[in-house]
C-alpha positions in Angstrom: 18.1 -7.7 -0.1 15.7 -7.3 -3.2 11.9 -8.0 -2.7 10.7 -11.6 -1.4 9.4 -13.3 -4.4 6.0 -15.2 -3.7 6.0 -16.7 -7.6 9.0 -18.3 -9.1 8.3 -16.4 -12.8 7.7 -12.3 -11.6 8.4 -10.7 -14.5 11.9 -8.6 -13.5 10.4 -5.2 -14.9 7.6 -4.0 -12.1 5.1 -2.0 -13.9 4.7 1.5 -11.6 1.9 3.2 -10.4 0.7 5.6 -8.2 -1.6 4.8 -5.4 -2.5 7.1 -2.0 -0.6 6.1 1.3 -3.8 4.3 2.4 -4.3 2.1 -0.1 -0.8 1.0 0.2 -1.8 0.0 3.9 -4.9 -1.8 2.7 -3.3 -3.4 0.2 -0.2 -4.4 3.3 -3.0 -5.8 5.9 -5.3 -7.7 3.3 -1.9 -9.3 2.2 -1.5 -10.6 5.6 -4.4 -13.0 4.7 -2.3 -16.7 4.9 -3.8 -17.3 1.7 -1.8 -14.8 0.4 1.7 -13.8 2.1 2.7 -11.3 -0.4 1.9 -7.8 -2.0 2.6 -10.1 -5.2 0.1 -12.9 -4.7 -2.9 -10.7 -3.7 -1.3 -8.2 -6.8 -2.0 -11.2 -9.0 -5.2 -12.1 -7.4 -6.3 -9.2 -7.8 -5.7 -8.4 -11.8 -7.4 -12.1 -12.3 -10.2 -11.1 -11.5 -10.4 -8.0 -13.2 -9.8 -9.4 -16.2 -12.0 -12.0 -15.5 -15.1 -9.6 -14.5 -13.5 -6.8 -16.9 -15.3 -4.1 -14.9 -13.9 -1.6 -17.5 -16.6 -3.4 -20.3 -19.5 -2.3 -18.1 -19.2 1.4 -17.2 -16.1 1.3 -15.4 -13.9 4.4 -15.6 -9.9 3.9 -15.8 -8.7 5.9 -12.6 -5.6 8.2 -13.5 -3.1 8.5 -11.3 -2.0 11.4 -8.9 1.1 12.8 -8.9 3.6 11.9 -5.7 4.4 16.0 -5.6 3.1 19.0 -6.3 4.4 22.3 -5.9 2.5 25.2 -4.4 4.8 28.7 -5.0 7.2 27.3 -6.0 7.4 24.7 -3.2 7.3 20.5 -3.6 4.6 19.4 -1.5 3.4 16.0 -0.8 0.1 14.8 -2.3 -0.3 11.5 0.2 0.0 9.3 -3.3 2.9 7.1 -3.5 4.7 4.9 -5.9 3.8 1.3 -5.9 5.9 -1.6 -8.0 4.1 -4.2 -8.9 5.0 -7.2 -9.6 3.2 -10.0 -12.1 3.6 -13.1 -13.3 4.9 -13.5 -17.0 1.9 -14.7 -18.3 -0.6 -11.9 -16.6 1.6 -9.2 -17.2 2.2 -10.6 -21.1 -2.0 -10.2 -21.0 -2.3 -7.0 -19.7 -0.4 -5.5 -22.1 -2.0 -7.1 -24.6 -4.7 -6.0 -23.2 -4.2 -2.2 -23.3 -3.0 -2.4 -26.9 -6.7 -3.6 -27.2 -8.0 -1.0 -25.6 -5.9 1.6 -27.6 -6.9 -0.1 -31.0 -10.1 -0.3 -30.6 -11.9 1.2 -28.4 -9.9 4.3 -28.5 -9.4 4.6 -24.8 -5.7 6.1 -23.6 -4.9 3.6 -21.3 -1.7 2.3 -19.6 -0.2 0.2 -17.3 -0.4 2.5 -14.6 -4.1 3.6 -14.9 -4.9 -0.2 -15.4 -3.8 -1.1 -12.2 -4.8 1.5 -10.2 -8.2 1.4 -11.8 -8.1 -2.9 -10.3 -7.1 -2.1 -7.4 -9.9 0.7 -6.1 -12.8 -1.7 -8.0 -11.2 -4.6 -5.7 -11.3 -2.1 -2.7 -15.3 -1.4 -3.8 -16.4 -4.4 -4.7 -15.1 -7.5 -3.6 -13.2 -6.5 -0.5 -15.1 -3.2 0.4 -13.2 -1.7 4.2 -15.0 -2.3 7.2 -18.0 -4.5 5.8 -18.2 -7.9 7.0 -20.5 -9.1 4.0 -19.1 -11.2 1.1 -21.9 -10.6 -1.6 -19.5 -9.8 -4.4 -17.7 -12.9 -3.1 -20.6 -15.0 -3.1 -21.7 -13.8 -6.5 -17.7 -14.0 -8.6 -17.6 -17.9 -7.1 -21.4 -18.2 -9.0 -19.8 -16.5 -11.8 -16.6 -18.1 -12.1 -17.2 -21.3 -10.4 -15.7 -21.7 -6.9 -13.3 -19.1 -6.1 -9.3 -19.8 -5.6 -7.2 -17.4 -4.2 -4.1 -16.9 -6.1 -3.2 -17.9 -9.4 -6.4 -19.7 -11.6 -5.2 -22.1 -14.1 -8.1 -21.5 -16.2 -7.7 -18.2 -17.0 -4.0 -19.3 -19.5 -5.9 -22.3 -21.2 
């Protein structure tokens, strides 16, 4: 069984993050778009444009994922956050790890692959595909800035 691959060059080791259950449901809904079809394709798109925009250089604070359970009076209680494994193409994951290392050394930020990924997801929900909003103004601005909007892997990022 295992996971379905939407790309052939996905890394074998996932980025393990935690997100709210409602965010996972929203990601699954967005992944149903015919141009994506899989969560892997959606996550590749999110991370690609997160790198293009670099909102963390424009003031975005990295989100720290919460734990999936906490203890109250010695009893485990679910927090509503769930584990979310992200499989990216190898070159995109390598680029992310290099950017995290740069942020740690040059910017002195405590960035991890988990909070980098969670921040990218929340940024996408807030700016690119806000829930319940019919207009895609941010989508249009990305088209103007980065040429024609392309779903999936953008080869110009890797040249």
